PQR file of N, CA, C, O and H, with PARSE charges and radii, in Angstrom:
ATOM      1  N   UNK A   1      83.342 120.535  95.920 -0.4000 1.5000
ATOM      2  CA  UNK A   1      82.701 120.577  94.616 -0.0000 2.0000
ATOM      3  C   UNK A   1      82.802 121.986  94.049  0.5500 1.7000
ATOM      4  O   UNK A   1      82.574 122.960  94.766 -0.5500 1.4000
ATOM      5  N   UNK A   2      83.137 122.101  92.787 -0.4000 1.5000
ATOM      6  CA  UNK A   2      83.205 123.429  92.169 -0.0000 2.0000
ATOM      7  C   UNK A   2      81.820 124.080  92.112  0.5500 1.7000
ATOM      8  O   UNK A   2      80.786 123.412  92.109 -0.5500 1.4000
ATOM      9  H   UNK A   2      83.322 121.310  92.204  0.4000 1.0000
ATOM     10  N   UNK A   3      81.850 125.383  92.069 -0.4000 1.5000
ATOM     11  CA  UNK A   3      80.623 126.175  92.000 -0.0000 2.0000
ATOM     12  C   UNK A   3      80.652 126.942  90.684  0.5500 1.7000
ATOM     13  O   UNK A   3      81.676 127.523  90.325 -0.5500 1.4000
ATOM     14  H   UNK A   3      82.690 125.926  92.071  0.4000 1.0000
ATOM     15  N   UNK A   4      79.550 126.947  89.975 -0.4000 1.5000
ATOM     16  CA  UNK A   4      79.445 127.633  88.685 -0.0000 2.0000
ATOM     17  C   UNK A   4      78.687 128.945  88.879  0.5500 1.7000
ATOM     18  O   UNK A   4      77.650 128.978  89.541 -0.5500 1.4000
ATOM     19  H   UNK A   4      78.718 126.475  90.266  0.4000 1.0000
ATOM     20  N   UNK A   5      79.209 130.021  88.301 -0.4000 1.5000
ATOM     21  CA  UNK A   5      78.547 131.322  88.311 -0.0000 2.0000
ATOM     22  C   UNK A   5      77.521 131.337  87.186  0.5500 1.7000
ATOM     23  O   UNK A   5      77.845 131.019  86.042 -0.5500 1.4000
ATOM     24  H   UNK A   5      80.052 129.994  87.764  0.4000 1.0000
ATOM     25  N   UNK A   6      76.289 131.705  87.507 -0.4000 1.5000
ATOM     26  CA  UNK A   6      75.257 131.905  86.495 -0.0000 2.0000
ATOM     27  C   UNK A   6      74.732 133.325  86.619  0.5500 1.7000
ATOM     28  O   UNK A   6      74.451 133.794  87.722 -0.5500 1.4000
ATOM     29  H   UNK A   6      76.026 131.963  88.436  0.4000 1.0000
ATOM     30  N   UNK A   7      74.601 134.005  85.499 -0.4000 1.5000
ATOM     31  CA  UNK A   7      74.010 135.339  85.475 -0.0000 2.0000
ATOM     32  C   UNK A   7      72.678 135.215  84.761  0.5500 1.7000
ATOM     33  O   UNK A   7      72.612 134.831  83.594 -0.5500 1.4000
ATOM     34  H   UNK A   7      74.829 133.624  84.603  0.4000 1.0000
ATOM     35  N   UNK A   8      71.618 135.548  85.484 -0.4000 1.5000
ATOM     36  CA  UNK A   8      70.257 135.392  84.969 -0.0000 2.0000
ATOM     37  C   UNK A   8      69.645 136.752  84.659  0.5500 1.7000
ATOM     38  O   UNK A   8      69.806 137.702  85.426 -0.5500 1.4000
ATOM     39  H   UNK A   8      71.672 135.860  86.433  0.4000 1.0000
ATOM     40  N   UNK A   9      68.954 136.842  83.549 -0.4000 1.5000
ATOM     41  CA  UNK A   9      68.130 138.014  83.249 -0.0000 2.0000
ATOM     42  C   UNK A   9      66.695 137.566  83.482  0.5500 1.7000
ATOM     43  O   UNK A   9      66.207 136.644  82.829 -0.5500 1.4000
ATOM     44  H   UNK A   9      68.823 136.071  82.926  0.4000 1.0000
ATOM     45  N   UNK A  10      66.030 138.226  84.416 -0.4000 1.5000
ATOM     46  CA  UNK A  10      64.695 137.800  84.850 -0.0000 2.0000
ATOM     47  C   UNK A  10      63.661 138.880  84.557  0.5500 1.7000
ATOM     48  O   UNK A  10      63.969 140.072  84.555 -0.5500 1.4000
ATOM     49  H   UNK A  10      66.427 138.974  84.947  0.4000 1.0000
ATOM     50  N   UNK A  11      62.435 138.442  84.311 -0.4000 1.5000
ATOM     51  CA  UNK A  11      61.332 139.377  84.112 -0.0000 2.0000
ATOM     52  C   UNK A  11      61.053 140.100  85.422  0.5500 1.7000
ATOM     53  O   UNK A  11      61.090 139.488  86.489 -0.5500 1.4000
ATOM     54  H   UNK A  11      62.185 137.474  84.313  0.4000 1.0000
ATOM     55  N   UNK A  12      60.779 141.373  85.351 -0.4000 1.5000
ATOM     56  CA  UNK A  12      60.539 142.177  86.540 -0.0000 2.0000
ATOM     57  C   UNK A  12      59.383 141.628  87.371  0.5500 1.7000
ATOM     58  O   UNK A  12      59.370 141.784  88.592 -0.5500 1.4000
ATOM     59  H   UNK A  12      60.749 141.870  84.484  0.4000 1.0000
ATOM     60  N   UNK A  13      58.425 140.993  86.728 -0.4000 1.5000
ATOM     61  CA  UNK A  13      57.266 140.449  87.437 -0.0000 2.0000
ATOM     62  C   UNK A  13      57.601 139.152  88.194  0.5500 1.7000
ATOM     63  O   UNK A  13      56.790 138.668  88.983 -0.5500 1.4000
ATOM     64  H   UNK A  13      58.436 140.866  85.736  0.4000 1.0000
ATOM     65  N   UNK A  14      58.807 138.586  87.949 -0.4000 1.5000
ATOM     66  CA  UNK A  14      59.226 137.363  88.633 -0.0000 2.0000
ATOM     67  C   UNK A  14      59.932 137.709  89.933  0.5500 1.7000
ATOM     68  O   UNK A  14      60.876 138.499  89.944 -0.5500 1.4000
ATOM     69  H   UNK A  14      59.466 138.979  87.307  0.4000 1.0000
ATOM     70  N   UNK A  15      59.476 137.123  91.021 -0.4000 1.5000
ATOM     71  CA  UNK A  15      60.120 137.333  92.318 -0.0000 2.0000
ATOM     72  C   UNK A  15      61.558 136.829  92.258  0.5500 1.7000
ATOM     73  O   UNK A  15      61.813 135.809  91.618 -0.5500 1.4000
ATOM     74  H   UNK A  15      58.708 136.482  91.012  0.4000 1.0000
ATOM     75  N   UNK A  16      62.507 137.507  92.901 -0.4000 1.5000
ATOM     76  CA  UNK A  16      63.894 137.040  92.887 -0.0000 2.0000
ATOM     77  C   UNK A  16      64.053 135.593  93.345  0.5500 1.7000
ATOM     78  O   UNK A  16      64.887 134.868  92.802 -0.5500 1.4000
ATOM     79  H   UNK A  16      62.300 138.336  93.420  0.4000 1.0000
ATOM     80  N   UNK A  17      63.283 135.164  94.317 -0.4000 1.5000
ATOM     81  CA  UNK A  17      63.387 133.778  94.788 -0.0000 2.0000
ATOM     82  C   UNK A  17      62.883 132.778  93.749  0.5500 1.7000
ATOM     83  O   UNK A  17      63.260 131.607  93.784 -0.5500 1.4000
ATOM     84  H   UNK A  17      62.605 135.753  94.758  0.4000 1.0000
ATOM     85  N   UNK A  18      62.035 133.229  92.829 -0.4000 1.5000
ATOM     86  CA  UNK A  18      61.485 132.351  91.794 -0.0000 2.0000
ATOM     87  C   UNK A  18      62.295 132.404  90.497  0.5500 1.7000
ATOM     88  O   UNK A  18      62.050 131.621  89.580 -0.5500 1.4000
ATOM     89  H   UNK A  18      61.728 134.180  92.801  0.4000 1.0000
ATOM     90  N   UNK A  19      63.249 133.316  90.421 -0.4000 1.5000
ATOM     91  CA  UNK A  19      64.071 133.434  89.217 -0.0000 2.0000
ATOM     92  C   UNK A  19      65.186 132.404  89.281  0.5500 1.7000
ATOM     93  O   UNK A  19      66.091 132.509  90.110 -0.5500 1.4000
ATOM     94  H   UNK A  19      63.448 133.952  91.166  0.4000 1.0000
ATOM     95  N   UNK A  20      65.120 131.415  88.409 -0.4000 1.5000
ATOM     96  CA  UNK A  20      66.109 130.344  88.342 -0.0000 2.0000
ATOM     97  C   UNK A  20      66.575 130.213  86.894  0.5500 1.7000
ATOM     98  O   UNK A  20      66.072 130.907  86.010 -0.5500 1.4000
ATOM     99  H   UNK A  20      64.385 131.329  87.737  0.4000 1.0000
ATOM    100  N   UNK A  21      67.517 129.339  86.659 -0.4000 1.5000
ATOM    101  CA  UNK A  21      67.982 129.114  85.291 -0.0000 2.0000
ATOM    102  C   UNK A  21      66.836 128.636  84.402  0.5500 1.7000
ATOM    103  O   UNK A  21      66.832 128.896  83.199 -0.5500 1.4000
ATOM    104  H   UNK A  21      67.925 128.775  87.376  0.4000 1.0000
ATOM    105  N   UNK A  22      65.871 127.942  84.988 -0.4000 1.5000
ATOM    106  CA  UNK A  22      64.729 127.443  84.214 -0.0000 2.0000
ATOM    107  C   UNK A  22      63.695 128.518  83.909  0.5500 1.7000
ATOM    108  O   UNK A  22      62.999 128.430  82.897 -0.5500 1.4000
ATOM    109  H   UNK A  22      65.874 127.731  85.966  0.4000 1.0000
ATOM    110  N   UNK A  23      63.580 129.534  84.766 -0.4000 1.5000
ATOM    111  CA  UNK A  23      62.547 130.560  84.575 -0.0000 2.0000
ATOM    112  C   UNK A  23      63.082 131.867  84.010  0.5500 1.7000
ATOM    113  O   UNK A  23      62.296 132.750  83.669 -0.5500 1.4000
ATOM    114  H   UNK A  23      64.145 129.606  85.588  0.4000 1.0000
ATOM    115  N   UNK A  24      64.391 132.012  83.903 -0.4000 1.5000
ATOM    116  CA  UNK A  24      64.994 133.262  83.427 -0.0000 2.0000
ATOM    117  C   UNK A  24      64.770 133.453  81.934  0.5500 1.7000
ATOM    118  O   UNK A  24      64.589 132.488  81.191 -0.5500 1.4000
ATOM    119  H   UNK A  24      65.030 131.294  84.180  0.4000 1.0000
ATOM    120  N   UNK A  25      64.786 134.691  81.514 -0.4000 1.5000
ATOM    121  CA  UNK A  25      64.668 135.045  80.103 -0.0000 2.0000
ATOM    122  C   UNK A  25      65.962 134.680  79.372  0.5500 1.7000
ATOM    123  O   UNK A  25      65.936 134.204  78.237 -0.5500 1.4000
ATOM    124  H   UNK A  25      64.933 135.475  82.118  0.4000 1.0000
ATOM    125  N   UNK A  26      67.087 134.911  80.040 -0.4000 1.5000
ATOM    126  CA  UNK A  26      68.390 134.626  79.457 -0.0000 2.0000
ATOM    127  C   UNK A  26      69.330 134.167  80.569  0.5500 1.7000
ATOM    128  O   UNK A  26      69.223 134.627  81.706 -0.5500 1.4000
ATOM    129  H   UNK A  26      67.108 135.298  80.962  0.4000 1.0000
ATOM    130  N   UNK A  27      70.246 133.265  80.242 -0.4000 1.5000
ATOM    131  CA  UNK A  27      71.209 132.749  81.208 -0.0000 2.0000
ATOM    132  C   UNK A  27      72.590 132.799  80.580  0.5500 1.7000
ATOM    133  O   UNK A  27      72.788 132.333  79.458 -0.5500 1.4000
ATOM    134  H   UNK A  27      70.333 132.892  79.319  0.4000 1.0000
ATOM    135  N   UNK A  28      73.541 133.364  81.306 -0.4000 1.5000
ATOM    136  CA  UNK A  28      74.927 133.363  80.879 -0.0000 2.0000
ATOM    137  C   UNK A  28      75.727 132.600  81.915  0.5500 1.7000
ATOM    138  O   UNK A  28      75.649 132.885  83.110 -0.5500 1.4000
ATOM    139  H   UNK A  28      73.379 133.742  82.218  0.4000 1.0000
ATOM    140  N   UNK A  29      76.496 131.630  81.451 -0.4000 1.5000
ATOM    141  CA  UNK A  29      77.296 130.824  82.352 -0.0000 2.0000
ATOM    142  C   UNK A  29      78.655 131.483  82.522  0.5500 1.7000
ATOM    143  O   UNK A  29      79.328 131.818  81.547 -0.5500 1.4000
ATOM    144  H   UNK A  29      76.559 131.398  80.480  0.4000 1.0000
ATOM    145  N   UNK A  30      79.043 131.660  83.771 -0.4000 1.5000
ATOM    146  CA  UNK A  30      80.334 132.268  84.063 -0.0000 2.0000
ATOM    147  C   UNK A  30      81.361 131.220  84.443  0.5500 1.7000
ATOM    148  O   UNK A  30      81.168 130.029  84.198 -0.5500 1.4000
ATOM    149  H   UNK A  30      78.497 131.387  84.563  0.4000 1.0000
ATOM    150  N   UNK A  31      82.449 131.666  85.039 -0.4000 1.5000
ATOM    151  CA  UNK A  31      83.533 130.749  85.397 -0.0000 2.0000
ATOM    152  C   UNK A  31      83.197 129.910  86.626  0.5500 1.7000
ATOM    153  O   UNK A  31      82.175 130.121  87.280 -0.5500 1.4000
ATOM    154  H   UNK A  31      82.606 132.633  85.238  0.4000 1.0000
ATOM    155  N   UNK A  32      84.061 128.971  86.921 -0.4000 1.5000
ATOM    156  CA  UNK A  32      83.937 128.168  88.139 -0.0000 2.0000
ATOM    157  C   UNK A  32      84.618 128.899  89.281  0.5500 1.7000
ATOM    158  O   UNK A  32      85.589 129.629  89.082 -0.5500 1.4000
ATOM    159  H   UNK A  32      84.891 128.800  86.389  0.4000 1.0000
ATOM    160  N   UNK A  33      84.095 128.690  90.474 -0.4000 1.5000
ATOM    161  CA  UNK A  33      84.681 129.265  91.685 -0.0000 2.0000
ATOM    162  C   UNK A  33      84.824 128.159  92.721  0.5500 1.7000
ATOM    163  O   UNK A  33      84.184 127.113  92.620 -0.5500 1.4000
ATOM    164  H   UNK A  33      83.306 128.097  90.635  0.4000 1.0000
ATOM    165  N   UNK A  34      85.666 128.401  93.712 -0.4000 1.5000
ATOM    166  CA  UNK A  34      85.891 127.389  94.741 -0.0000 2.0000
ATOM    167  C   UNK A  34      85.094 127.656  96.016  0.5500 1.7000
ATOM    168  O   UNK A  34      85.073 126.820  96.920 -0.5500 1.4000
ATOM    169  H   UNK A  34      86.186 129.251  93.794  0.4000 1.0000
ATOM    170  N   UNK A  35      84.433 128.827  96.094 -0.4000 1.5000
ATOM    171  CA  UNK A  35      83.625 129.137  97.271 -0.0000 2.0000
ATOM    172  C   UNK A  35      82.484 130.068  96.859  0.5500 1.7000
ATOM    173  O   UNK A  35      82.507 130.662  95.781 -0.5500 1.4000
ATOM    174  H   UNK A  35      84.451 129.505  95.360  0.4000 1.0000
ATOM    175  N   UNK A  36      81.499 130.181  97.729 -0.4000 1.5000
ATOM    176  CA  UNK A  36      80.372 131.074  97.454 -0.0000 2.0000
ATOM    177  C   UNK A  36      80.828 132.528  97.393  0.5500 1.7000
ATOM    178  O   UNK A  36      80.327 133.308  96.583 -0.5500 1.4000
ATOM    179  H   UNK A  36      81.481 129.698  98.605  0.4000 1.0000
ATOM    180  N   UNK A  37      81.782 132.890  98.254 -0.4000 1.5000
ATOM    181  CA  UNK A  37      82.293 134.257  98.267 -0.0000 2.0000
ATOM    182  C   UNK A  37      82.959 134.591  96.928  0.5500 1.7000
ATOM    183  O   UNK A  37      82.703 135.646  96.347 -0.5500 1.4000
ATOM    184  H   UNK A  37      82.188 132.257  98.912  0.4000 1.0000
ATOM    185  N   UNK A  38      83.805 133.696  96.450 -0.4000 1.5000
ATOM    186  CA  UNK A  38      84.456 133.921  95.153 -0.0000 2.0000
ATOM    187  C   UNK A  38      83.441 133.904  94.016  0.5500 1.7000
ATOM    188  O   UNK A  38      83.600 134.632  93.036 -0.5500 1.4000
ATOM    189  H   UNK A  38      84.013 132.839  96.921  0.4000 1.0000
ATOM    190  N   UNK A  39      82.410 133.091  94.132 -0.4000 1.5000
ATOM    191  CA  UNK A  39      81.361 133.067  93.119 -0.0000 2.0000
ATOM    192  C   UNK A  39      80.711 134.442  92.996  0.5500 1.7000
ATOM    193  O   UNK A  39      80.518 134.945  91.890 -0.5500 1.4000
ATOM    194  H   UNK A  39      82.281 132.499  94.927  0.4000 1.0000
ATOM    195  N   UNK A  40      80.378 135.040  94.122 -0.4000 1.5000
ATOM    196  CA  UNK A  40      79.772 136.370  94.102 -0.0000 2.0000
ATOM    197  C   UNK A  40      80.682 137.412  93.483  0.5500 1.7000
ATOM    198  O   UNK A  40      80.242 138.242  92.688 -0.5500 1.4000
ATOM    199  H   UNK A  40      80.535 134.630  95.020  0.4000 1.0000
ATOM    200  N   UNK A  41      81.957 137.364  93.853 -0.4000 1.5000
ATOM    201  CA  UNK A  41      82.918 138.325  93.306 -0.0000 2.0000
ATOM    202  C   UNK A  41      83.117 138.120  91.808  0.5500 1.7000
ATOM    203  O   UNK A  41      83.132 139.081  91.040 -0.5500 1.4000
ATOM    204  H   UNK A  41      82.314 136.690  94.499  0.4000 1.0000
ATOM    205  N   UNK A  42      83.271 136.860  91.399 -0.4000 1.5000
ATOM    206  CA  UNK A  42      83.447 136.573  89.970 -0.0000 2.0000
ATOM    207  C   UNK A  42      82.205 136.957  89.169  0.5500 1.7000
ATOM    208  O   UNK A  42      82.309 137.478  88.058 -0.5500 1.4000
ATOM    209  H   UNK A  42      83.259 136.080  92.024  0.4000 1.0000
ATOM    210  N   UNK A  43      81.032 136.695  89.739 -0.4000 1.5000
ATOM    211  CA  UNK A  43      79.788 137.045  89.062 -0.0000 2.0000
ATOM    212  C   UNK A  43      79.687 138.534  88.796  0.5500 1.7000
ATOM    213  O   UNK A  43      79.285 138.952  87.710 -0.5500 1.4000
ATOM    214  H   UNK A  43      80.947 136.272  90.641  0.4000 1.0000
ATOM    215  N   UNK A  44      80.054 139.339  89.791 -0.4000 1.5000
ATOM    216  CA  UNK A  44      80.028 140.791  89.616 -0.0000 2.0000
ATOM    217  C   UNK A  44      81.039 141.231  88.565  0.5500 1.7000
ATOM    218  O   UNK A  44      80.758 142.116  87.756 -0.5500 1.4000
ATOM    219  H   UNK A  44      80.381 138.999  90.673  0.4000 1.0000
ATOM    220  N   UNK A  45      82.221 140.608  88.580 -0.4000 1.5000
ATOM    221  CA  UNK A  45      83.256 140.964  87.605 -0.0000 2.0000
ATOM    222  C   UNK A  45      82.822 140.599  86.192  0.5500 1.7000
ATOM    223  O   UNK A  45      83.022 141.378  85.260 -0.5500 1.4000
ATOM    224  H   UNK A  45      82.449 139.889  89.236  0.4000 1.0000
ATOM    225  N   UNK A  46      82.229 139.418  86.026 -0.4000 1.5000
ATOM    226  CA  UNK A  46      81.765 138.998  84.702 -0.0000 2.0000
ATOM    227  C   UNK A  46      80.667 139.940  84.211  0.5500 1.7000
ATOM    228  O   UNK A  46      80.682 140.371  83.058 -0.5500 1.4000
ATOM    229  H   UNK A  46      82.067 138.785  86.783  0.4000 1.0000
ATOM    230  N   UNK A  47      79.734 140.252  85.075 -0.4000 1.5000
ATOM    231  CA  UNK A  47      78.637 141.145  84.698 -0.0000 2.0000
ATOM    232  C   UNK A  47      79.159 142.520  84.305  0.5500 1.7000
ATOM    233  O   UNK A  47      78.682 143.105  83.332 -0.5500 1.4000
ATOM    234  H   UNK A  47      79.723 139.902  86.011  0.4000 1.0000
ATOM    235  N   UNK A  48      80.122 143.041  85.037 -0.4000 1.5000
ATOM    236  CA  UNK A  48      80.682 144.363  84.736 -0.0000 2.0000
ATOM    237  C   UNK A  48      81.424 144.373  83.403  0.5500 1.7000
ATOM    238  O   UNK A  48      81.493 145.404  82.734 -0.5500 1.4000
ATOM    239  H   UNK A  48      80.510 142.566  85.828  0.4000 1.0000
ATOM    240  N   UNK A  49      81.981 143.217  83.015 -0.4000 1.5000
ATOM    241  CA  UNK A  49      82.750 143.145  81.786 -0.0000 2.0000
ATOM    242  C   UNK A  49      81.956 142.769  80.552  0.5500 1.7000
ATOM    243  O   UNK A  49      82.533 142.578  79.481 -0.5500 1.4000
ATOM    244  H   UNK A  49      81.925 142.379  83.558  0.4000 1.0000
ATOM    245  N   UNK A  50      80.641 142.658  80.682 -0.4000 1.5000
ATOM    246  CA  UNK A  50      79.816 142.299  79.525 -0.0000 2.0000
ATOM    247  C   UNK A  50      78.888 143.454  79.152  0.5500 1.7000
ATOM    248  O   UNK A  50      78.734 144.424  79.895 -0.5500 1.4000
ATOM    249  H   UNK A  50      80.173 142.813  81.552  0.4000 1.0000
ATOM    250  N   UNK A  51      78.292 143.319  78.005 -0.4000 1.5000
ATOM    251  CA  UNK A  51      77.315 144.310  77.552 -0.0000 2.0000
ATOM    252  C   UNK A  51      75.913 143.919  77.983  0.5500 1.7000
ATOM    253  O   UNK A  51      74.936 144.549  77.577 -0.5500 1.4000
ATOM    254  H   UNK A  51      78.417 142.531  77.402  0.4000 1.0000
ATOM    255  N   UNK A  52      75.808 142.866  78.818 -0.4000 1.5000
ATOM    256  CA  UNK A  52      74.501 142.397  79.259 -0.0000 2.0000
ATOM    257  C   UNK A  52      73.845 143.463  80.135  0.5500 1.7000
ATOM    258  O   UNK A  52      74.403 143.878  81.151 -0.5500 1.4000
ATOM    259  H   UNK A  52      76.601 142.355  79.148  0.4000 1.0000
ATOM    260  N   UNK A  53      72.678 143.890  79.735 -0.4000 1.5000
ATOM    261  CA  UNK A  53      71.947 144.884  80.509 -0.0000 2.0000
ATOM    262  C   UNK A  53      70.455 144.587  80.400  0.5500 1.7000
ATOM    263  O   UNK A  53      69.943 144.344  79.308 -0.5500 1.4000
ATOM    264  H   UNK A  53      72.225 143.553  78.910  0.4000 1.0000
ATOM    265  N   UNK A  54      69.767 144.607  81.525 -0.4000 1.5000
ATOM    266  CA  UNK A  54      68.327 144.372  81.466 -0.0000 2.0000
ATOM    267  C   UNK A  54      67.604 145.563  80.847  0.5500 1.7000
ATOM    268  O   UNK A  54      68.066 146.701  80.929 -0.5500 1.4000
ATOM    269  H   UNK A  54      70.182 144.805  82.413  0.4000 1.0000
ATOM    270  N   UNK A  55      66.473 145.279  80.233 -0.4000 1.5000
ATOM    271  CA  UNK A  55      65.649 146.363  79.690 -0.0000 2.0000
ATOM    272  C   UNK A  55      64.976 147.077  80.854  0.5500 1.7000
ATOM    273  O   UNK A  55      64.293 146.454  81.668 -0.5500 1.4000
ATOM    274  H   UNK A  55      66.098 144.355  80.166  0.4000 1.0000
ATOM    275  N   UNK A  56      65.168 148.353  80.924 -0.4000 1.5000
ATOM    276  CA  UNK A  56      64.667 149.172  82.030 -0.0000 2.0000
ATOM    277  C   UNK A  56      63.154 149.026  82.193  0.5500 1.7000
ATOM    278  O   UNK A  56      62.398 149.181  81.234 -0.5500 1.4000
ATOM    279  H   UNK A  56      65.723 148.860  80.263  0.4000 1.0000
ATOM    280  N   UNK A  57      62.728 148.731  83.404 -0.4000 1.5000
ATOM    281  CA  UNK A  57      61.318 148.589  83.701 -0.0000 2.0000
ATOM    282  C   UNK A  57      60.719 147.249  83.325  0.5500 1.7000
ATOM    283  O   UNK A  57      59.545 147.000  83.598 -0.5500 1.4000
ATOM    284  H   UNK A  57      63.342 148.605  84.183  0.4000 1.0000
ATOM    285  N   UNK A  58      61.519 146.364  82.691 -0.4000 1.5000
ATOM    286  CA  UNK A  58      60.999 145.068  82.266 -0.0000 2.0000
ATOM    287  C   UNK A  58      61.773 143.888  82.850  0.5500 1.7000
ATOM    288  O   UNK A  58      61.207 142.813  83.050 -0.5500 1.4000
ATOM    289  H   UNK A  58      62.473 146.567  82.469  0.4000 1.0000
ATOM    290  N   UNK A  59      63.063 144.084  83.124 -0.4000 1.5000
ATOM    291  CA  UNK A  59      63.921 142.973  83.548 -0.0000 2.0000
ATOM    292  C   UNK A  59      64.890 143.412  84.640  0.5500 1.7000
ATOM    293  O   UNK A  59      65.092 144.604  84.869 -0.5500 1.4000
ATOM    294  H   UNK A  59      63.522 144.957  82.961  0.4000 1.0000
ATOM    295  N   UNK A  60      65.481 142.431  85.304 -0.4000 1.5000
ATOM    296  CA  UNK A  60      66.570 142.683  86.245 -0.0000 2.0000
ATOM    297  C   UNK A  60      67.573 141.543  86.122  0.5500 1.7000
ATOM    298  O   UNK A  60      67.264 140.486  85.572 -0.5500 1.4000
ATOM    299  H   UNK A  60      65.317 141.463  85.117  0.4000 1.0000
ATOM    300  N   UNK A  61      68.779 141.771  86.642 -0.4000 1.5000
ATOM    301  CA  UNK A  61      69.845 140.779  86.575 -0.0000 2.0000
ATOM    302  C   UNK A  61      70.056 140.176  87.958  0.5500 1.7000
ATOM    303  O   UNK A  61      70.031 140.879  88.969 -0.5500 1.4000
ATOM    304  H   UNK A  61      69.030 142.629  87.089  0.4000 1.0000
ATOM    305  N   UNK A  62      70.262 138.872  87.984 -0.4000 1.5000
ATOM    306  CA  UNK A  62      70.511 138.149  89.231 -0.0000 2.0000
ATOM    307  C   UNK A  62      71.741 137.268  89.039  0.5500 1.7000
ATOM    308  O   UNK A  62      71.844 136.541  88.051 -0.5500 1.4000
ATOM    309  H   UNK A  62      70.282 138.301  87.164  0.4000 1.0000
ATOM    310  N   UNK A  63      72.668 137.336  89.986 -0.4000 1.5000
ATOM    311  CA  UNK A  63      73.839 136.456  89.976 -0.0000 2.0000
ATOM    312  C   UNK A  63      73.539 135.320  90.934  0.5500 1.7000
ATOM    313  O   UNK A  63      73.136 135.549  92.075 -0.5500 1.4000
ATOM    314  H   UNK A  63      72.584 137.927  90.788  0.4000 1.0000
ATOM    315  N   UNK A  64      73.735 134.110  90.475 -0.4000 1.5000
ATOM    316  CA  UNK A  64      73.485 132.956  91.323 -0.0000 2.0000
ATOM    317  C   UNK A  64      74.670 131.995  91.226  0.5500 1.7000
ATOM    318  O   UNK A  64      75.407 131.987  90.240 -0.5500 1.4000
ATOM    319  H   UNK A  64      74.063 133.924  89.549  0.4000 1.0000
ATOM    320  N   UNK A  65      74.830 131.197  92.260 -0.4000 1.5000
ATOM    321  CA  UNK A  65      75.931 130.243  92.334 -0.0000 2.0000
ATOM    322  C   UNK A  65      75.347 128.841  92.455  0.5500 1.7000
ATOM    323  O   UNK A  65      74.526 128.572  93.332 -0.5500 1.4000
ATOM    324  H   UNK A  65      74.231 131.203  93.061  0.4000 1.0000
ATOM    325  N   UNK A  66      75.780 127.952  91.567 -0.4000 1.5000
ATOM    326  CA  UNK A  66      75.227 126.600  91.522 -0.0000 2.0000
ATOM    327  C   UNK A  66      76.361 125.600  91.690  0.5500 1.7000
ATOM    328  O   UNK A  66      77.365 125.656  90.981 -0.5500 1.4000
ATOM    329  H   UNK A  66      76.447 128.170  90.855  0.4000 1.0000
ATOM    330  N   UNK A  67      76.190 124.694  92.630 -0.4000 1.5000
ATOM    331  CA  UNK A  67      77.200 123.644  92.812 -0.0000 2.0000
ATOM    332  C   UNK A  67      77.120 122.652  91.664  0.5500 1.7000
ATOM    333  O   UNK A  67      76.038 122.197  91.294 -0.5500 1.4000
ATOM    334  H   UNK A  67      75.374 124.648  93.206  0.4000 1.0000
ATOM    335  N   UNK A  68      78.265 122.328  91.112 -0.4000 1.5000
ATOM    336  CA  UNK A  68      78.321 121.337  90.047 -0.0000 2.0000
ATOM    337  C   UNK A  68      78.443 119.960  90.685  0.5500 1.7000
ATOM    338  O   UNK A  68      79.222 119.758  91.616 -0.5500 1.4000
ATOM    339  H   UNK A  68      79.144 122.699  91.413  0.4000 1.0000
ATOM    340  N   UNK A  69      77.681 119.040  90.181 -0.4000 1.5000
ATOM    341  CA  UNK A  69      77.720 117.671  90.694 -0.0000 2.0000
ATOM    342  C   UNK A  69      78.712 116.866  89.881  0.5500 1.7000
ATOM    343  O   UNK A  69      78.707 116.905  88.650 -0.5500 1.4000
ATOM    344  H   UNK A  69      77.048 119.204  89.425  0.4000 1.0000
ATOM    345  N   UNK A  70      79.547 116.150  90.570 -0.4000 1.5000
ATOM    346  CA  UNK A  70      80.516 115.298  89.888 -0.0000 2.0000
ATOM    347  C   UNK A  70      79.831 114.029  89.426  0.5500 1.7000
ATOM    348  O   UNK A  70      79.047 113.431  90.163 -0.5500 1.4000
ATOM    349  H   UNK A  70      79.551 116.118  91.569  0.4000 1.0000
ATOM    350  N   UNK A  71      80.126 113.624  88.219 -0.4000 1.5000
ATOM    351  CA  UNK A  71      79.583 112.377  87.694 -0.0000 2.0000
ATOM    352  C   UNK A  71      80.706 111.348  87.719  0.5500 1.7000
ATOM    353  O   UNK A  71      81.745 111.523  87.082 -0.5500 1.4000
ATOM    354  H   UNK A  71      80.763 114.109  87.620  0.4000 1.0000
ATOM    355  N   UNK A  72      80.480 110.298  88.450 -0.4000 1.5000
ATOM    356  CA  UNK A  72      81.485 109.244  88.537 -0.0000 2.0000
ATOM    357  C   UNK A  72      81.197 108.183  87.497  0.5500 1.7000
ATOM    358  O   UNK A  72      80.057 107.746  87.338 -0.5500 1.4000
ATOM    359  H   UNK A  72      79.636 110.157  88.967  0.4000 1.0000
ATOM    360  N   UNK A  73      82.212 107.781  86.809 -0.4000 1.5000
ATOM    361  CA  UNK A  73      82.046 106.712  85.841 -0.0000 2.0000
ATOM    362  C   UNK A  73      82.807 105.494  86.357  0.5500 1.7000
ATOM    363  O   UNK A  73      83.880 105.612  86.948 -0.5500 1.4000
ATOM    364  H   UNK A  73      83.138 108.136  86.939  0.4000 1.0000
ATOM    365  N   UNK A  74      82.239 104.356  86.125 -0.4000 1.5000
ATOM    366  CA  UNK A  74      82.905 103.133  86.557 -0.0000 2.0000
ATOM    367  C   UNK A  74      83.189 102.272  85.344  0.5500 1.7000
ATOM    368  O   UNK A  74      82.420 102.230  84.384 -0.5500 1.4000
ATOM    369  H   UNK A  74      81.367 104.260  85.645  0.4000 1.0000
ATOM    370  N   UNK A  75      84.288 101.605  85.414 -0.4000 1.5000
ATOM    371  CA  UNK A  75      84.660 100.693  84.336 -0.0000 2.0000
ATOM    372  C   UNK A  75      84.590  99.278  84.882  0.5500 1.7000
ATOM    373  O   UNK A  75      85.030  99.008  86.000 -0.5500 1.4000
ATOM    374  H   UNK A  75      84.913 101.639  86.194  0.4000 1.0000
ATOM    375  N   UNK A  76      84.041  98.391  84.093 -0.4000 1.5000
ATOM    376  CA  UNK A  76      84.027  96.989  84.525 -0.0000 2.0000
ATOM    377  C   UNK A  76      85.187  96.262  83.881  0.5500 1.7000
ATOM    378  O   UNK A  76      85.459  96.419  82.691 -0.5500 1.4000
ATOM    379  H   UNK A  76      83.685  98.610  83.185  0.4000 1.0000
ATOM    380  N   UNK A  77      85.844  95.491  84.661 -0.4000 1.5000
ATOM    381  CA  UNK A  77      87.019  94.737  84.172 -0.0000 2.0000
ATOM    382  C   UNK A  77      86.697  93.295  84.064  0.5500 1.7000
ATOM    383  O   UNK A  77      87.550  92.499  83.672 -0.5500 1.4000
ATOM    384  H   UNK A  77      85.623  95.364  85.628  0.4000 1.0000
TER
END
């Protein structure tokens, strides 16, 4: 299953384990990767190539990797 890179901007008061796409202040979707290792590398590269920066003393950035679920469609004949 492909893995999607997500870059989250989280409030400093939010624990890293509690910072998710649902609780983040901002979410940027990155490219797909084929492994967790490549996800981490791609996430760092995407972050380095953007102007995304947390507000000092208020936010931090977290790179996370999310497995994409395949949706199967069936046709009736």
